[in-house]
N, C-alpha and C positions, 0 to 999 in steps of 0.2 A: 510448488507442490500443491496443486489445487484439488478440488473435489474428486475429479476423475481418477487421480493417482491414488488417493487414499481409499476410494471405493475399490479400485483394482487390487490394492494391497490386502484389504480385508477379505475380498472375495477369493483371493489366491492363497490364503493362509494354509491351505492343504499342502502347499509346496513352500515351506519356510525359506529354503535357499533362494527361490525366485523372488519372494517378498523382500528379503534382505537385499538382493541385487537391485531391485527397483528403487528402494529407498536410498541406497548408497549412490545410485546413478543420479537421483534427483539432488542429493546433497552436493555431489561433485559438480553438477551443473550450476547450482547456486554459488558455490565457492569460486568457480571460474568467472561468474558474473561479478561477484564482489571484488575479485582481483582487478576488474576493469572499472571499479567504482560504479557499477550498475546495480542499483539496490532493489528496484521494484520490477516485476511483482514478486521476486523470489523471497524477500524478507517477509512480506505480509503473508504469502502462501505458507511459509514455514511456521510462522506463528499460529496461523489458523489450524494447520495440521497438528501441531503440538497440543493446542487447546482441545481439539476434538479427541485425540487419542488419550490425553490425560483424563478427560471427562469420562470416556468409555472405561478406562481402567478403574476409576473411582467407583463405577457402578457395576463392576464385574460380579460382586457377591449377589446383588439382586438379580443380575442377568442369569446366574447359575440357578437360582431358585426357580425362575420362570422359564428356564431354557426349553425350547420346543422346536429346534431346527438348526440348520447350518447357517452361520453368519455369511451373508453375501454382500453387505454394504453398510452404510452409516446414514442415520438420520442426522444431518448436520445441525438442524435447528434444535433437536432435542438431545443431541450428544449421546445417541445410543445405537446399538446395532440393529439391522434388519435381517430377517431370516428367510431361508428357503425351507419351508416346513415339510417338504417332501423327503428331506434327509434328516434323520435323527441321530446325532452323535454328540454327547456332552463333552467329549474330548476336544472338540473344536475350540471351546472357550479357554482351555488350557493353552492351546496354540496361540490364541489371541493375547492372553496374558503374557506369555513368554516373549512374543514378538514386541508387544508394547514396551515391556521392561527393557528390551534390547534397544528399541528405537528411540525412546524418549531422551536419554542422555546424549545420544548422537545428534538428534535434531536440536536439542538445547545448545550444544556446543557450536553448531553451525549458525544458529540464531545469534549467539553472542558475537561471532565473527562479523555477521551482517550488521549488528548494532554498532560495533566498533567502527566499521566503515561509514555507517550513517552518521555517527557523531563527528567523525573527521570531516565529512562532506558538509554537514550542517554548520560546522564552525568556519567553513571557508565561504559561506554564502551570506551576504548581507542584504537585507531588505530595506530600501530607502524610499522616502516620500519624494515625489516629483512635484515641485512647486508647493503652493499653499493648499492644504487639504480643506475641502468644504465641510460643513457641519454634517452632511449626509455622506457617509463612507460605505454604506452597505451595497453600493453598486459603483463600478468603475473599471479601471484597466490595470493590467499587470504586464510589465515589459521584461522579457527574459532573454538572456544570452543563449544563442544556439550555435555553439562552435562546430557542431557536426555539419550543419548546412552553411555556416558562415553568415552571421548576422544576428538579428533579433526576432523573437516571436512576440506578438501582441495578443494578449488574452483578455477577454472581457469577463468580469466576474459579477456575481450577484449573491449576496448573503441573505438567506431566509431563516426564519426562526419558527419552529412549530412545537406544539406540545403533545405529549403522549404519556398517559398514566401519571399525571401530575408532575411530569418532568419537562423541562424545556430543552430543545435540541437545536443546534445550529447546523445548517447545511450550506455548502459553498458550491454553487453551480458555475461552471466556466464554459466558455466557447472560444474557439480560435478566431481571431479577427484577421490577421495577416502576418506574412513574413516580410521582414525588412532586410534586404541584402546589404552587406557592408562592402563598400568599394574603397576608393582612395580617401573619400570623405566619410568619417564615421559620425552618424547622427547622434546628437545628445538626447538624453531622455526628455529634456525640455522641448526640443524641436519635435520629437515624436508626439508628445502630448499636444502641441499646437496643431499638428496635422490631424490628430484624432478629434480635436475640437471642431475643425473645419469639416471633417467627414461625417460627424454625427452631431447635429444641432440639438438632438433630444437630451444630450448631456452637456449643458453649457459650461460646467466647471466640474468635470468628473474627478473623483478621487483616483489618483494614479500613483502606482508604486513601481519601482524597478528593482531587479535583483542584480547584485554585482558580485563578481568573483574574479580572482587572479589565476585560477586553475581551471583547466578544461575538464568538464564532466559530461557524460551522456545526457542528452536533453530529455527524451521520453522516459527513460528509466530512472533518472536521478534529479535533474534540474526541475522539471515540471512538478512531480509529486512533492518534493521538499518545498518548493516555492508555494504551493497551495497550502501546505501545512503551516509555513511561516506566516502567510497572509491570514489564515484563519486565526492564528494566535494573536496577531496584531489587531485584527478587527474585534477580537474578544476582550481586549484590554480596555479598561476605563479610559475615556478620552482625557488627554492631558498627561497620561503616564508616559514613561520613556519607552 
């Protein structure tokens, strides 16, 4: 449920029945994806939509005081409505309020369903070190199972740290290296790492991790995003911790 959907809902609040239909359709699509253990982008989109609508609802009183047009969209960065000032009707804010009060608990329920699936999948995925880790782990490789294509995907990662407003943030950049098909002989993570050493001499002893699971999950919508999250958590741990 991305920006375009929420913008369309707010712009179409003159037809509450259509707005409700749109949001129900989006939640139905998310639930169907969750039933396939496909988590992203549906869960993150739902959370963003919930946060934006909740922010708008909290500011409705101030919006009424300064109302000067028909709501046609949302400023996602500021969490407020934008207006078509050629049409003046304060009753539109009442429609917005009613719609958001109707939508929030339903979106929250769908988010909880997605989080339940996420927690189940997360518990089935184990991130392991391949070989001995070097002292420098901010750059390396991630080996992921891809049951949809049959084989493994090798991802190169790089962790960067930047500061903003006296806060430090971590960002994980990734790029796809190659697909390794699995035939009669299944390559071990150790053998994959040795091949990577030969293919890229710029990383003589790269930090390498692999993700293991006994259950098949969608790669793009589940394995990859959760693997990145697990890797970020691992890299953020003090060295020497479990």
